[in-house]
Structure formats: structure tokens, C-alpha cells
Steps between C-alpha positions, in 0.01 A plus 500: 500500500656176620370160393309308763429130535130445571265206497276470196136395527596142415734494796825484303755777536531750215734789463353836412465862596282558802155657465190510715269527199538434129193641324402417140219730378356493150563875466743716696457879495806652671398868445857583402419599142175628355302222337736221604324166553728198545415134438704193581660688788519410868592678819704374795454639852736452793406644837356845419670564164457409135825319421441409135265556208564301186422213263285245681690193384831659594386603849353153562846358444678766705277514809386250757206683660320413819174561312448497124174652373376470143229754423337416170268772366640745756661840459765597757539871578664714770295545816236772471562819700193674640632853536218648708249376752361506852493131590313513834209669321415163347272468805299791352451327163146579381431726800466826304441434132347733239623822661722789390841542664430776755174357645653151477786620722328749727161335551591132500869402509647749747220451757529121467878521543461718808274235653669177396869540410734334747807280489271196478300654213820581309644153553184320390434731204858477378490121525186486286653736244833319481330165448298646212804669347721192515226284353478737201875530438612802703839454666560859619266780607510859622275576795387822664315446825501538877704258712736420212714292735206256522487478120875430504453211743232342281709551185801332657291210628343459156827530304402796282687824438353830620583867480335670797405860424459610861206744503542869581205735564446829679220367720492232773406138435537174688860486369634846596393840630670747265734520201812494716399172662410340164839600360686379809325163481585473129871558565494247786336249268773561243770443763333174601484352148782667306696173475202274435483316168119505487400835652566852369373823654380822339344821623127498425357853521136424427425783257570872453161586653574309823864603555618860541815662363737459793459123541541459123827698509618288792413179313688620193813567706486167684424300185811639333713441810376141544462427127148363537195566280207735552164344411202740466149516353496798265275644227260218579197683366394838365345612829833462681674722246223760501498522881880533507494789254224669698678457835866546404502655154705200382426167338618221736798396285616859472486527878702178544753632251541823696548295819778297337328161483526430126789257459576137418388414853141616438221255415185682383190285548197540269602816304179509297511879460822583316556782256763481227752717684452294819582181313816667369593619851453153645707345222785745560490434876519121454193421714297180476123497451279224640192438288195349677243455221236292679486726805502812284204367302317381811519845663458686167825680577607549141716342234878473516668605173702179488630520143603866534681411824677206336592711197655758733730233642351505849524179699137390515407210727178338611309464826165368612434754778295345783231233476267764646521708181595230249323198650788269404879491517548327167794632300410284200164671472666835571728450198202435272315804628810719459541390141135552406471834678827617345366433153175687567679799655740527206228417242753258355461121502878460479561705816595348838578157359495166681878521524481852645270400784698183578808723530303734726421204726856364511817689409344848534378412848851386587641832375257692718626300798861565399538121469541452124845350562347200680127487414266551205663271241606137480879509472789302641605649833166665576273406787277204422156664494304340218147398407366219283161538332316208340358596161324164449155640584206549264508877545867521393503271196635499236832671577659704223689744723542401867545863611173611338328191637631576849383861498168470316372149576647349818316485831671505841418136574731401215803595710643159592838569664649800677857520623616780731866510592541148364222351714168364372213707636245352260528143370246357255267788583515448877648737756783327686552738793150633572170329585216637279224347716635663814545834322144496365356411841683797653374733225144383562530585870617851413211546255252403767648756742535785250158450340 
């Protein structure tokens, strides 16, 4: 990089390398090596890239930043990646609590969606969700919902990354009439955003019980041709598996395998009902699994065998699911729940460590997106998506290990700064591109209508 002459804060000229931000955290966790926590290190950002990570005193001498931020008592990590959700359903938060999955869907959610979902509903619900996610440190999310182009517009306006898993079902909805139309709209969406830095597109067949064989075969063929992911709910609870065996003679994963869907492009969401041989099959196929512990517990769907999945070498990432089944879109809380549930499931207090779940929420999420070359870690040359968390709160003191403190003690309000693509989306705990008061007023209007 060439040297640039810029004006220092005192008004005198100083020669130094150009940077938009020079950030000095107390701890820096780059997620490049297990257990690595760096002190006395700073990070320089120029435009949308990390241009340097190194000794703080050295970078202070080398760079003349437009903004220099010292973050005492803060840990700086890669942006959190929420690998599964339905953002517009934030407008159904609290609408159908304390119910099992099938009656939750069939008696409450699907009828409410049939009545209320529209482009306006999707836009307003996605805005609410994105504000909540940014405020709690999420810089990228995967979304499966109707009118995904509306979610894309909100994501771009809000400066957050999104993978849109365009939904596919056999039956008509407000979005499409049959599987062919859903698939056509998904491919059109991919054409529209294939060169966009913030938006990715995936096929989103809802679940094996809502999509028949022929559309799944078609999706498999197109996904391989276009090199885009397939994102599907599968083995979400025992009832789903039992019904599949009764109706088809096959467990859902076995059926997907016969249809040719098991590959590195497949993202299996929930996967609470896995047998040993299925874990081995998934590992050999190179699929990713998205674990949604809060939603799984809320709907009593079952327990994901996280440590067995990790031990098998499967890429395991983390998602919140929707606010309708989780009640929050808080990846910090999701990490804690994943760690605690993983220990209980394995009957081993050392299982599913704080480091494991932080990796699930960062670099593993990037791998699932096929973006590990530019996201998921803090490294020179990667995109500048990073999050600062203030540990100087009563509930997170004293600090012996900042990673353990982050996972087991921190609350979402301790997120102080969020950068996406080199731009500050959250500064000193305040959203910079969205108006919380306006968003909450809109949500209240929807609640009054829906109630």
C-alpha cells in the first residue's frame, strides 16, 4: 500500500499508511487457531477490508487513521453468523408459545401466515429482526421465508450480510403456487444477486415432509449447476422421522441420500434425531449441520448430539431459528445454550467447549456459506466484519479467560461496536443505520392487528 499524507487531529500533516479505523481492544480473538487470545494487538481497517493486525505501538506509528478507537476491557471477535432463521417471523414473537412443533405450525403459525404475510409484513419483520441481530453482534444471517427479495432490500439498507434460502414447498402460499414456481423464483433471485457482496442465495426446500421427490431432484441438479447451497429442516423431531418411515419406508436423511442431495452444498437444520451411521454418512458427504438449541428446547424437538457431530469432523454451525420459536435472535445466548446442552447430551462437562461454540458461531458459519476465505476470522485481507464486546460489567467480572466469559457470562447489551464490511453499524451500543423507536412503533401496530 502506498503512503498517504493526511491531516492529524492536531491539524499538522503526518505521513502514514491510510486506514479508516485503527482499533485497540484489550483482547483480540482472531479464531485462526484454537485457544488463541491476543493482547497488545490492534487491527487496521481500510474500506471493507482488514489491512493489518499487529503490535499496537507499531501500528500506531505506521497508520494515520480517520478514526482511532481504544476499547479497554473489550474483546474483539469476528462477526457472529446466524446460520438459520426466518426474520419476518419476529412479528410473531410470543404469539404461539408453549406448544409442540406440529400444532405450533398447523394450528397457529401457518394460519397466521396465510392471513397476514405480505411484502409489507416481510419488510417490517425483517427490519425488526435485523436491528435485534446487529445489536447483539450478528453480522451475517441465513433466512428462509416468503418474499426473500424484500428481506434482501432490508439487509442491503441495513448493511448486513444475508443468505436467502428461497423457500420451496409442494403447496401454494402467498409467494408461489407450486414447486416449479418456487424453484423458478429462487433461480431468478440468484441471478439478481449473484454479484452482490452482501447477498447470497440458496435453495430452501422447507422439509422432506413438505417437498416431494421430483422437486428435490430438480433442486439437487440446479444447486450443483449453479454452485449454490441447499438449506433444509431435517430430522427436527422424532415425530417427523416416524411419519417418514411410515409413509415412505425411509428415514428422511436416507431419502435425501437416494435423491442425491447429500453433498458439501447441503445445510441440514436441526438434526436432533441422528443415528451413528447417519452421522458417519453426513461426515463422508461433507454436509454442514445448523444447530438451533433454543428453538429445539422451546418446541421440545430433541437434543442435537453436538459433541458426536464435532468428533465426526462435520462442520457444525449455529442458528437462532425464528423469534416465534426462540423468542430472541441473540447469538451470544445461543452459544451459551449450545455449550450447556452439549455437555448434558454427552454427559461430559468438557464437551462442547466455549471455544467450540464460538467457532460454530463464526468460522464454521462462514464454511457453511462457502465464505471461509473472506469471513469467519480476523485476518489481514479478509472482509472487515468484527464485533467488540465490553466485559466491564458486574455479570462478567473478574475475567480469567475472555472466551469463557464471552460464552458463559456476557449479555447482548454488552456488545458495544459492530462493523460490517468496514462500516460501523453499532457504535457505543447504538444502532447507526436503523431507528429503534420507529421499529418498535411499527411492531406494536402489527401486534395490535394480529392479536
